[in-house]
C-alpha positions in Angstrom: -145.3 -189.6 -92.3 -142.2 -187.8 -90.3 -138.6 -188.3 -90.7 -137.5 -186.8 -87.5 -133.7 -186.7 -89.2 -134.8 -183.8 -91.4 -133.1 -185.7 -94.5 -131.3 -188.5 -95.7 -127.3 -189.0 -95.6 -124.6 -192.3 -96.4 -125.2 -194.6 -94.0 -128.9 -193.9 -93.1 -131.1 -197.0 -93.0 -135.1 -196.0 -93.2 -137.6 -199.2 -93.5 -141.4 -198.5 -93.3 -144.2 -201.4 -93.9 -147.7 -200.3 -94.1 -151.2 -202.5 -94.5 -154.6 -201.1 -95.8 -156.8 -203.9 -94.6 -159.9 -205.3 -96.1 -162.0 -202.9 -97.4 -160.2 -200.0 -96.0 -158.8 -196.9 -97.4 -155.5 -195.5 -95.9 -153.5 -192.5 -97.7 -150.1 -191.8 -96.8 -148.2 -188.5 -97.5 -144.9 -187.1 -96.0 -145.2 -183.4 -93.7 -142.5 -182.0 -96.5 -140.1 -182.9 -99.4 -137.3 -185.3 -98.3 -134.3 -184.5 -99.2 -131.1 -186.5 -99.9 -127.9 -185.1 -98.5 -124.8 -185.4 -99.2 -123.0 -188.4 -98.1 -119.4 -189.3 -97.2 -117.2 -191.5 -99.6 -118.4 -195.1 -99.6 -121.7 -194.6 -97.6 -125.4 -194.7 -99.2 -128.4 -194.0 -97.9 -131.3 -196.7 -97.8 -135.0 -196.5 -97.8 -136.9 -199.5 -98.1 -140.6 -199.4 -98.3 -143.2 -202.4 -98.0 -147.2 -201.7 -98.3 -149.6 -204.0 -98.8 -153.4 -203.8 -99.6 -156.0 -206.0 -98.6 -159.0 -207.0 -101.1 -161.2 -204.2 -101.8 -158.8 -201.9 -100.3 -157.4 -198.7 -101.4 -154.0 -197.2 -100.9 -153.1 -193.9 -102.1 -148.9 -193.6 -101.7 -148.6 -189.8 -102.6 -145.4 -188.6 -100.8 -144.2 -185.0 -101.4 -141.1 -184.8 -103.2 -137.3 -186.4 -103.0 -134.7 -183.9 -103.2 -130.9 -185.0 -104.6 -128.2 -183.0 -103.3 -125.6 -183.1 -105.1 -122.6 -185.4 -103.4 -126.0 -187.3 -102.2 -126.0 -191.2 -102.5 -129.2 -192.9 -102.3 -131.0 -196.4 -102.7 -134.6 -196.9 -102.6 -136.9 -199.3 -103.1 -140.8 -199.4 -103.0 -142.2 -202.6 -102.9 -146.2 -203.3 -103.3 -148.6 -206.1 -102.5 -151.9 -206.2 -103.7 -155.0 -208.4 -102.8 -157.7 -209.2 -105.2 -159.9 -206.2 -106.2 -157.2 -204.0 -104.4 -156.8 -200.3 -105.6 -153.7 -198.6 -105.5 -152.3 -194.5 -106.3 -148.8 -194.6 -106.6 -146.8 -191.3 -106.8 -143.1 -190.4 -106.7 -141.7 -186.9 -107.5 -138.1 -186.3 -107.6 -136.1 -183.1 -107.9 -132.9 -183.0 -109.2 -130.7 -180.3 -107.4 -132.0 -177.1 -105.8 -132.2 -175.0 -108.9 -133.3 -172.0 -106.7 -129.5 -172.0 -105.4 -127.8 -172.6 -108.4 -127.2 -176.8 -108.1 -126.7 -178.8 -110.4 -125.9 -182.6 -109.6 -122.1 -183.1 -111.0 -121.5 -186.0 -108.9 -124.3 -188.1 -107.0 -125.9 -191.5 -107.0 -129.5 -192.5 -107.2 -131.0 -195.9 -107.4 -134.3 -196.4 -107.0 -136.7 -199.7 -108.2 -140.9 -199.7 -108.1 -142.2 -203.2 -107.8 -146.3 -203.9 -107.8 -147.9 -207.4 -107.6 -151.1 -208.3 -107.3 -151.1 -211.9 -105.5 -147.9 -213.0 -106.4 -148.3 -212.1 -110.2 -146.1 -208.9 -111.3 -148.2 -205.5 -112.6 -145.7 -203.3 -112.6 -141.8 -203.1 -112.5 -139.7 -199.4 -113.0 -136.0 -199.5 -112.0 -133.2 -196.4 -112.6 -129.7 -195.7 -111.5 -128.1 -192.6 -112.1 -124.6 -191.7 -111.0 -121.6 -189.7 -111.5 -122.3 -186.1 -113.5 -126.5 -186.3 -113.5 -126.8 -183.1 -114.7 -124.9 -184.0 -118.1 -127.0 -187.4 -118.3 -130.3 -185.7 -117.7 -129.1 -182.6 -120.5 -129.3 -185.3 -123.5 -132.3 -184.6 -125.5 -132.9 -188.2 -125.6 -133.0 -188.4 -122.1 -134.5 -185.3 -120.3 -133.5 -182.8 -122.6 -131.9 -180.6 -119.4 -135.3 -181.4 -117.1 -134.5 -180.8 -113.7 -137.8 -182.8 -112.1 -139.7 -185.5 -112.7 -142.7 -187.6 -111.0 -143.5 -191.4 -111.9 -147.0 -192.4 -111.1 -148.8 -195.5 -111.3 -153.3 -196.3 -111.0 -154.3 -199.4 -110.7 -158.1 -199.7 -110.6 -161.2 -201.0 -112.4 -161.3 -197.8 -113.9 -157.8 -197.0 -115.0 -158.9 -197.1 -118.8 -161.6 -194.7 -118.5 -159.1 -192.1 -116.7 -156.6 -192.6 -119.4 -158.2 -189.8 -121.4 -158.9 -187.3 -119.2 -155.5 -187.6 -117.8 -153.9 -186.9 -120.9 -155.9 -184.0 -121.3 -154.1 -182.6 -118.1 -150.6 -183.4 -119.4 -147.8 -181.2 -120.4 -145.9 -181.7 -124.2 -143.5 -183.1 -121.8 -145.6 -186.1 -120.1 -147.0 -189.3 -121.3 -149.3 -191.7 -120.2 -150.0 -195.2 -121.4 -152.6 -198.1 -120.1 -150.4 -200.7 -119.4 -153.4 -202.9 -118.6 -156.9 -202.4 -118.4 -156.7 -202.1 -115.0 -153.5 -200.0 -115.2 -152.6 -196.8 -115.6 -148.4 -195.5 -116.0 -147.4 -191.6 -116.6 -144.3 -189.9 -116.4 -143.7 -186.1 -115.8 -140.8 -183.8 -116.8 -140.7 -180.4 -115.3 -137.9 -177.3 -115.1 -138.1 -177.6 -111.5 -140.1 -178.4 -108.8 -142.7 -175.6 -109.3 -143.4 -176.3 -112.4 -143.9 -180.0 -111.7 -146.6 -179.5 -109.4 -148.3 -177.1 -111.8 -148.9 -180.5 -113.4 -149.0 -183.2 -110.9 -151.2 -181.7 -108.0 -154.3 -181.2 -110.6 -154.0 -185.1 -111.7 -153.7 -185.9 -108.5 -156.5 -183.7 -107.1 -158.8 -185.9 -110.4 -157.5 -189.2 -109.0 -157.7 -188.7 -105.7 -161.5 -187.5 -106.0 -160.0 -183.7 -104.4 -158.8 -185.8 -101.5 -155.1 -184.8 -101.8 -153.6 -185.2 -98.5 -153.5 -181.3 -96.9 -149.8 -180.9 -96.6 -149.7 -180.8 -100.5 -151.1 -177.6 -100.0 -148.8 -175.9 -97.6 
């Protein structure tokens, strides 16, 4: 997926719909990290992604990081509809400001929602809203202990339970993985910055994609 605008700012509205047909395999990624730029007061950028996974199909949603700039305003949602025996790997990496430039998110807005259903039945729902001084909020030891990057990952597959142990063995101390149900594994990783996040995330993605992580992740 290529964002020809180079980033998202207030007033932008992007929608993507993708479908993995019956018995097919589809992998979706981005050519580079997405950027949420500073927005004008009262304006919010919007991203609406909808994915459909057909019977006995597999879809890997593996975009590269979304970088939030100070002053950005972004409302994003991802809705996945799965048929019987469909499989899904979903990851959303997020970076809170450009640490290499000394940037902190002193005033920004980010709203995110991930919803996964199988034949209309809810499997997974995760929602998050951050506003104002996000850096101060993340600094709390009960929130993120000052982490500058985060990734959420969901793996829906018949072998999810078997993957719990191997995935946990690859996690840093600032991460956790849980088996929500026999066929659904969810994990979240916190890291000091984007580089540290990739060090933890890439081996897990390689493992869960059977070493078929898109090439753009390696550049």
